[in-house]
N, C-alpha and C positions, 0 to 999 in steps of 0.2 A: 465821626463815623467815616470809614473809608469809602471810596468810590464804589467798590464792589458791593458792599452791603447796601448802599443807597440804591444802586441799580436793582439789586435783588428785591428790596422793599417795594420799589415802584413796580417791578415785574409782577410780584406777588399780588399787589393791590389791583393792577389792571386785570390780571388773569382771573382772580377771584371775583372782582366786581362784575365781570361779564356774566358769571354764573349767578351772582347775587341779584342782578337786575331783574330776573324773572321770578324771584321768590316774593309772594304776596305778603307774608307776615313780617313785621318789623323784627329785627334781630336785637338781642340785648347787647348793651355795651360791655366792654371788658375793661376793668380797672388795670392801670399800668402795673400795679403790684402783683396782679394775678399772672402776668407773663413770667415765664421762667427766665433765669439769668441769660441763657443763650438768645432767647427771643428778644429780651430787652437790649442786648448788645447789638443785635441785628437791626432793630428798629430805633436805635438811639436817636437818630435825627428827628424822630417824631415825638420824642418824649415831652418836649415843652408844650406842644399843642395837642397831645393825645386826647385829653378830655374834651376838646372842641371838635374832634372828628366825629362824624356820624357813626352810630353804633355798627351799622353794616360795614363801614370801612374799617373800623377797629377789628371786627370779627374776621374780615377778609385778610387783613394784614397779619393778624395773629396766626390764622390758618396757613397763610403763605410762608411765614417765618418758620412755623413748625414743619411744614413740608420741606423747606430748604434745609433745615437742620437734619432732617432724616435722610437726605440724599447722599449718595456715595459721591466721591470727588468727580468721577466721570459724568454723573448725572448733573452735577452742578455746572460743570464745564459746558455741557449741552444746553442747559437752561440759560446760561450767560450768552452763549452764541445765539440762541433764539431771541433773547431779549435785544441783543445788538441789532439783529436783522429787523426786528419789529420797529425799533427806533428809527431805522433808516428808511422805512416805508413812508410814502406820502400819505396824507389823510385819505385820499381816494383809495389807495391800495389797502389801507387798514379797513376802510368801510367795506370793500369787496370781500376781504378775508372774514370779517365779522358775519357778513351775509352768508358766505359759504359755510361757515361753521354752524350758523343757525340752521341752514338747510340740512346739514349733515346730522345735527342733533334731532331733527324732525323725522329722519328716516327710521324705518322699522329695523329691528335687530338684523333681520335677514338681508335687507338692503345694505346696511352698514358692513356686514360680513362680505357681501359680494363686492362692494366697492373697495374694501381693504384687499381682497384677493386680486382684483384687477390692478390695484396700485402696486402690490408686491410683484406681480408678473411684469408690469411696466418697468419697475425699478431693476428687475433682473435682466432686462435687455441691455445689449451693448450701448454705450453712450451715443454712438453715431446713429443707431437705429431710433433711440429715444428722440434725438434731435430731429430726425427726419419725420417722425410721427408728429412732433410738435409743430414743425414747419407746415406740414400738410393740414393739420387742425386749424392753425391760424389763417390759412388761406381759404378755408371753407366759409361759405355764407352761413348765417344762422340756420337757414332751412336745411342745408346740407349736413350741418352738425346734428340737427334734430333727427334726420333720417338715419345717420350713422349710429346714433344712440339707440334709436328704435330697432334697427337691425341687430344690434348687440344684445338687446333684451329679449328678442324672439327666441323660442326654443329651437335647438338645432333640428333640422328635418330628419325623420327616421327613415332608414333605408328599407324599401319594400321589396327590392329584388335580391335574390340570394347571390352571394359572392361566388365566383368561380374559383375553384382551386387552381393554384398556379403559382 
């Protein structure tokens, strides 16, 4: 199995396992022969010990392989880049990202939408402005950060005095 396929298989397993960890019901195993030819080629390095893998891991890897095979070339390139970045993270950085992802999943749909909108606005800023905002954020104390977040979440004040034409 080539290196790219191995990286993909590991990426799929990790990504899918984080989702699987919260499912209470045991998942049925998948027979190697039930995988289609493309999935078998992608997961070739797992063939010899496939039957020894926990059913949830088999399911996650099969779903990951199916997802990979359905991706357009550009999507695969992005997935590979993300996997490389993930591998370069320290265990502490990975832990923080998992915690952030869990907090995001626990948000209401409205909170998720608002957060996505804020992120899009941030990404649309010029690079120098984003860096300045990051620098200021990291210089804040936790209390200052909390107050800044609270201010952002308050509704904008309504104007009570009429505007003058001019």
